[in-house]
TORPA-4810 file (N, C-alpha, C, O; in nm, 3 decimals):
<nodes>
NODE_1_-0.438_1.981_-1.393_-0.315_1.945_-1.324_-0.230_1.859_-1.418_-0.283_1.771_-1.487_M
NODE_2_-0.100_1.885_-1.420_-0.010_1.806_-1.505_-0.001_1.663_-1.455_-0.018_1.636_-1.336_K
NODE_3_0.026_1.573_-1.549_0.038_1.431_-1.514_0.143_1.409_-1.406_0.122_1.331_-1.313_R
NODE_4_0.257_1.478_-1.417_0.364_1.462_-1.318_0.317_1.504_-1.179_0.350_1.440_-1.080_E
NODE_5_0.238_1.612_-1.174_0.186_1.659_-1.045_0.087_1.559_-0.988_0.088_1.532_-0.868_S
NODE_6_0.001_1.502_-1.075_-0.095_1.401_-1.028_-0.020_1.279_-0.978_-0.051_1.224_-0.872_R
NODE_7_0.080_1.236_-1.056_0.159_1.119_-1.015_0.224_1.143_-0.880_0.223_1.055_-0.794_D
NODE_8_0.280_1.259_-0.860_0.345_1.287_-0.732_0.242_1.287_-0.620_0.272_1.238_-0.510_Q
NODE_9_0.123_1.340_-0.643_0.018_1.337_-0.540_-0.020_1.193_-0.507_-0.041_1.160_-0.390_A
NODE_10_-0.028_1.107_-0.608_-0.061_0.966_-0.582_0.052_0.896_-0.506_0.026_0.810_-0.422_Y
NODE_11_0.176_0.932_-0.536_0.288_0.874_-0.462_0.282_0.916_-0.315_0.310_0.835_-0.227_L
NODE_12_0.245_1.039_-0.288_0.229_1.084_-0.150_0.116_1.009_-0.082_0.127_0.971_0.035_W
NODE_13_0.006_0.987_-0.156_-0.105_0.908_-0.101_-0.058_0.767_-0.068_-0.091_0.712_0.038_D
NODE_14_0.018_0.708_-0.159_0.070_0.574_-0.135_0.153_0.571_-0.008_0.139_0.480_0.074_M
NODE_15_0.238_0.669_0.009_0.323_0.675_0.128_0.238_0.687_0.255_0.265_0.619_0.354_L
NODE_16_0.137_0.771_0.251_0.050_0.789_0.367_-0.020_0.658_0.404_-0.021_0.618_0.520_D
NODE_17_-0.080_0.591_0.305_-0.151_0.466_0.334_-0.055_0.354_0.374_-0.090_0.269_0.456_F
NODE_18_0.064_0.353_0.317_0.163_0.253_0.356_0.204_0.272_0.502_0.217_0.175_0.576_A
NODE_19_0.224_0.395_0.541_0.258_0.423_0.682_0.145_0.381_0.775_0.171_0.328_0.884_R
NODE_20_0.021_0.406_0.734_-0.093_0.363_0.815_-0.095_0.211_0.829_-0.117_0.158_0.937_Q
NODE_21_-0.073_0.142_0.718_-0.073_-0.005_0.720_0.036_-0.057_0.813_0.013_-0.147_0.893_A
NODE_22_0.154_0.001_0.802_0.266_-0.041_0.888_0.231_-0.020_1.035_0.259_-0.106_1.119_R
NODE_23_0.170_0.093_1.067_0.134_0.123_1.205_0.030_0.025_1.259_0.030_-0.007_1.378_A
NODE_24_-0.058_-0.023_1.174_-0.164_-0.115_1.219_-0.110_-0.251_1.262_-0.174_-0.319_1.342_L
NODE_25_0.005_-0.290_1.210_0.061_-0.422_1.247_0.184_-0.411_1.335_0.239_-0.512_1.378_V
NODE_26_0.227_-0.289_1.361_0.346_-0.270_1.445_0.319_-0.325_1.585_0.214_-0.301_1.643_A
NODE_27_0.414_-0.398_1.636_0.406_-0.454_1.772_0.279_-0.537_1.793_0.224_-0.541_1.903_R
NODE_28_0.233_-0.603_1.686_0.114_-0.689_1.693_0.152_-0.828_1.645_0.201_-0.844_1.532_Q
NODE_29_0.132_-0.926_1.727_0.149_-1.063_1.678_0.032_-1.090_1.584_-0.070_-1.023_1.590_S
NODE_30_0.049_-1.189_1.497_-0.062_-1.222_1.409_-0.181_-1.272_1.490_-0.295_-1.240_1.457_F
NODE_31_-0.157_-1.348_1.595_-0.267_-1.401_1.677_-0.351_-1.287_1.735_-0.474_-1.293_1.733_A
NODE_32_-0.285_-1.185_1.785_-0.357_-1.071_1.841_-0.428_-0.993_1.730_-0.545_-0.956_1.744_K
NODE_33_-0.358_-0.970_1.620_-0.417_-0.900_1.505_-0.540_-0.973_1.454_-0.642_-0.911_1.424_F
NODE_34_-0.531_-1.105_1.443_-0.639_-1.185_1.385_-0.766_-1.181_1.469_-0.875_-1.206_1.417_D
NODE_35_-0.755_-1.150_1.596_-0.872_-1.142_1.684_-0.934_-1.002_1.686_-1.040_-0.982_1.746_K
NODE_36_-0.871_-0.907_1.622_-0.914_-0.767_1.627_-0.981_-0.730_1.494_-0.913_-0.689_1.399_D
NODE_37_-1.112_-0.744_1.487_-1.182_-0.723_1.361_-1.170_-0.579_1.311_-1.163_-0.556_1.190_S
NODE_38_-1.168_-0.482_1.401_-1.153_-0.343_1.356_-1.015_-0.319_1.295_-1.002_-0.249_1.194_M
NODE_39_-0.913_-0.376_1.355_-0.777_-0.360_1.302_-0.765_-0.430_1.166_-0.701_-0.378_1.075_R
NODE_40_-0.827_-0.547_1.153_-0.824_-0.617_1.024_-0.893_-0.535_0.915_-0.841_-0.522_0.805_K
NODE_41_-1.009_-0.481_0.948_-1.080_-0.397_0.850_-1.000_-0.272_0.816_-0.996_-0.230_0.700_L
NODE_42_-0.937_-0.212_0.915_-0.857_-0.093_0.890_-0.738_-0.126_0.800_-0.705_-0.048_0.710_A
NODE_43_-0.674_-0.240_0.822_-0.563_-0.279_0.737_-0.611_-0.308_0.595_-0.546_-0.268_0.498_L
NODE_44_-0.723_-0.377_0.583_-0.779_-0.402_0.450_-0.798_-0.269_0.376_-0.760_-0.256_0.260_E
NODE_45_-0.858_-0.173_0.444_-0.887_-0.044_0.380_-0.759_0.031_0.345_-0.748_0.087_0.236_R
NODE_46_-0.663_0.035_0.436_-0.537_0.105_0.408_-0.466_0.043_0.288_-0.413_0.114_0.203_A
NODE_47_-0.465_-0.089_0.282_-0.398_-0.158_0.171_-0.476_-0.140_0.040_-0.416_-0.128_-0.067_M
NODE_48_-0.608_-0.137_0.050_-0.690_-0.112_-0.069_-0.663_0.028_-0.124_-0.644_0.046_-0.245_E
NODE_49_-0.660_0.127_-0.036_-0.636_0.264_-0.080_-0.494_0.283_-0.130_-0.470_0.362_-0.221_L
NODE_50_-0.400_0.213_-0.071_-0.263_0.213_-0.121_-0.260_0.163_-0.265_-0.198_0.225_-0.352_L
NODE_51_-0.327_0.052_-0.289_-0.333_-0.002_-0.425_-0.409_0.086_-0.521_-0.375_0.094_-0.639_G
NODE_52_-0.512_0.152_-0.473_-0.590_0.244_-0.559_-0.504_0.362_-0.602_-0.507_0.402_-0.718_E
NODE_53_-0.427_0.417_-0.510_-0.336_0.527_-0.546_-0.232_0.477_-0.645_-0.199_0.548_-0.740_A
NODE_54_-0.180_0.356_-0.624_-0.082_0.299_-0.719_-0.144_0.281_-0.857_-0.079_0.305_-0.958_A
NODE_55_-0.268_0.238_-0.860_-0.338_0.216_-0.987_-0.351_0.345_-1.067_-0.351_0.343_-1.190_R
NODE_56_-0.362_0.455_-0.998_-0.384_0.584_-1.063_-0.257_0.651_-1.115_-0.264_0.746_-1.192_R
NODE_57_-0.141_0.602_-1.073_-0.015_0.656_-1.126_-0.009_0.622_-1.275_-0.041_0.510_-1.316_V
NODE_58_0.031_0.719_-1.356_0.037_0.699_-1.501_0.136_0.589_-1.537_0.226_0.557_-1.459_S
NODE_59_0.119_0.532_-1.654_0.212_0.428_-1.701_0.354_0.484_-1.709_0.450_0.414_-1.675_E
NODE_60_0.368_0.607_-1.751_0.500_0.670_-1.756_0.559_0.682_-1.616_0.678_0.657_-1.595_E
NODE_61_0.475_0.721_-1.520_0.520_0.733_-1.382_0.564_0.599_-1.326_0.662_0.590_-1.252_G
NODE_62_0.491_0.493_-1.361_0.529_0.359_-1.316_0.662_0.317_-1.376_0.745_0.256_-1.308_K
NODE_63_0.684_0.349_-1.502_0.812_0.314_-1.566_0.928_0.390_-1.502_1.040_0.338_-1.496_R
NODE_64_0.903_0.511_-1.456_1.009_0.591_-1.392_1.051_0.533_-1.257_1.158_0.566_-1.206_R
NODE_65_0.966_0.449_-1.198_0.994_0.397_-1.064_0.982_0.244_-1.063_0.889_0.189_-1.004_H
NODE_66_1.077_0.176_-1.129_1.069_0.030_-1.138_1.094_-0.042_-1.006_1.072_-0.162_-0.998_P
NODE_67_1.138_0.029_-0.904_1.161_-0.033_-0.774_1.033_-0.061_-0.697_1.036_-0.123_-0.591_G
NODE_68_0.920_-0.014_-0.749_0.791_-0.037_-0.685_0.722_-0.153_-0.755_0.719_-0.160_-0.878_I
NODE_69_0.668_-0.244_-0.677_0.598_-0.361_-0.731_0.455_-0.323_-0.768_0.360_-0.358_-0.698_E
NODE_70_0.441_-0.250_-0.877_0.311_-0.195_-0.918_0.206_-0.304_-0.936_0.096_-0.292_-0.883_W
NODE_71_0.239_-0.409_-1.008_0.140_-0.514_-1.036_0.091_-0.581_-0.908_-0.028_-0.610_-0.895_R
NODE_72_0.181_-0.605_-0.815_0.143_-0.668_-0.688_0.051_-0.577_-0.609_-0.050_-0.622_-0.555_R
NODE_73_0.086_-0.448_-0.600_0.003_-0.354_-0.525_-0.137_-0.342_-0.584_-0.237_-0.343_-0.512_L
NODE_74_-0.143_-0.331_-0.715_-0.272_-0.314_-0.782_-0.351_-0.444_-0.776_-0.472_-0.442_-0.756_I
NODE_75_-0.284_-0.557_-0.794_-0.351_-0.687_-0.783_-0.409_-0.709_-0.645_-0.520_-0.759_-0.631_G
NODE_76_-0.333_-0.671_-0.543_-0.382_-0.684_-0.406_-0.503_-0.593_-0.384_-0.599_-0.633_-0.318_Q
NODE_77_-0.500_-0.475_-0.440_-0.613_-0.383_-0.431_-0.737_-0.445_-0.495_-0.847_-0.436_-0.440_R
NODE_78_-0.719_-0.509_-0.609_-0.832_-0.570_-0.678_-0.895_-0.682_-0.595_-1.017_-0.695_-0.590_N
NODE_79_-0.811_-0.761_-0.531_-0.863_-0.867_-0.444_-0.941_-0.806_-0.329_-1.051_-0.851_-0.297_V
NODE_80_-0.884_-0.704_-0.266_-0.950_-0.641_-0.152_-1.082_-0.574_-0.192_-1.180_-0.577_-0.117_L
NODE_81_-1.084_-0.514_-0.309_-1.203_-0.440_-0.352_-1.313_-0.532_-0.404_-1.431_-0.499_-0.394_A
NODE_82_-1.275_-0.646_-0.461_-1.374_-0.728_-0.531_-1.393_-0.869_-0.477_-1.495_-0.932_-0.504_H
NODE_83_-1.298_-0.919_-0.402_-1.305_-1.057_-0.352_-1.302_-1.060_-0.201_-1.229_-1.139_-0.140_D
NODE_84_-1.382_-0.975_-0.139_-1.375_-0.958_0.006_-1.400_-1.086_0.084_-1.356_-1.097_0.198_Y
NODE_85_-1.468_-1.182_0.026_-1.490_-1.309_0.094_-1.368_-1.398_0.092_-1.364_-1.499_0.162_G
NODE_86_-1.270_-1.363_0.012_-1.152_-1.445_-0.007_-1.025_-1.384_0.052_-0.915_-1.428_0.018_E
NODE_87_-1.037_-1.287_0.138_-0.919_-1.218_0.191_-0.844_-1.310_0.287_-0.901_-1.364_0.382_I
NODE_88_-0.716_-1.325_0.261_-0.627_-1.403_0.347_-0.559_-1.303_0.441_-0.463_-1.237_0.402_D
NODE_89_-0.608_-1.294_0.562_-0.555_-1.194_0.655_-0.412_-1.222_0.696_-0.338_-1.129_0.728_H
NODE_90_-0.372_-1.346_0.696_-0.231_-1.377_0.727_-0.141_-1.318_0.619_-0.036_-1.260_0.649_R
NODE_91_-0.182_-1.335_0.496_-0.103_-1.283_0.384_-0.099_-1.130_0.387_0.005_-1.069_0.362_R
NODE_92_-0.211_-1.069_0.418_-0.219_-0.923_0.427_-0.130_-0.872_0.541_-0.057_-0.774_0.525_L
NODE_93_-0.136_-0.939_0.655_-0.054_-0.904_0.770_0.095_-0.916_0.734_0.174_-0.826_0.761_Y
NODE_94_0.131_-1.028_0.673_0.271_-1.050_0.635_0.319_-0.945_0.537_0.432_-0.897_0.546_D
NODE_95_0.233_-0.909_0.443_0.268_-0.805_0.346_0.292_-0.672_0.416_0.389_-0.602_0.385_S
NODE_96_0.205_-0.638_0.510_0.221_-0.512_0.583_0.346_-0.512_0.670_0.406_-0.407_0.693_A
NODE_97_0.386_-0.629_0.717_0.505_-0.639_0.802_0.635_-0.642_0.723_0.737_-0.590_0.768_R
NODE_98_0.633_-0.703_0.604_0.759_-0.723_0.532_0.773_-0.639_0.405_0.880_-0.584_0.380_T
NODE_99_0.668_-0.629_0.326_0.678_-0.558_0.199_0.652_-0.408_0.212_0.715_-0.327_0.144_K
NODE_100_0.560_-0.371_0.299_0.526_-0.230_0.315_0.645_-0.147_0.364_0.665_-0.037_0.313_V
NODE_101_0.725_-0.193_0.460_0.841_-0.113_0.500_0.939_-0.088_0.385_0.999_0.019_0.376_P
NODE_102_0.955_-0.186_0.298_1.042_-0.169_0.180_0.982_-0.064_0.087_1.053_0.021_0.034_V
NODE_103_0.851_-0.069_0.068_0.782_0.029_-0.015_0.796_0.169_0.044_0.820_0.265_-0.029_L
NODE_104_0.780_0.180_0.174_0.794_0.311_0.240_0.933_0.368_0.216_0.947_0.486_0.185_I
NODE_105_1.035_0.285_0.229_1.172_0.332_0.205_1.188_0.381_0.061_1.252_0.483_0.036_A
NODE_106_1.131_0.307_-0.034_1.141_0.346_-0.175_1.065_0.477_-0.201_1.115_0.565_-0.271_E
NODE_107_0.946_0.489_-0.146_0.869_0.613_-0.164_0.938_0.731_-0.096_0.939_0.842_-0.149_L
NODE_108_0.995_0.708_0.022_1.071_0.815_0.089_1.187_0.861_0.000_1.214_0.980_-0.012_D
NODE_109_1.254_0.764_-0.062_1.365_0.798_-0.151_1.315_0.880_-0.271_1.371_0.984_-0.305_R
NODE_110_1.209_0.832_-0.335_1.154_0.900_-0.453_1.105_1.040_-0.416_1.140_1.138_-0.482_I
NODE_111_1.026_1.048_-0.313_0.966_1.177_-0.278_1.068_1.272_-0.215_1.053_1.393_-0.222_L
NODE_112_1.170_1.216_-0.154_1.279_1.301_-0.104_1.353_1.367_-0.217_1.405_1.477_-0.203_G
NODE_113_1.359_1.297_-0.332_1.425_1.352_-0.451_1.344_1.465_-0.513_1.399_1.545_-0.589_D
NODE_114_1.214_1.473_-0.484_1.127_1.571_-0.550_1.098_1.691_-0.463_1.031_1.784_-0.507_T
NODE_115_1.147_1.691_-0.339_1.117_1.805_-0.250_1.208_1.921_-0.277_1.197_2.025_-0.212_Q
</nodes>
């Protein structure tokens, strides 16, 4: 598979996991979210997989899309994958509420250009 095709597949994966993350915190106060261990684990996993897909995009692909915060996404993935005892669920929740919708809009724009 060509690098561009792989990159586009990873961008689609990112969009899918971002939408899942957004749905997990939609209409949820942090207090309610924080008491729901299954929802917290699901958000951790969606955000981890979002970061994993971002990590797999080629360096050239990342340069083509400077509107995406690649380092933040990948760094967050690393924390989720390796520092599970240190996860700040408030920060994860806030990210899913504020940063993920911006990412979804950017991915929609990028992937809309490629259809």
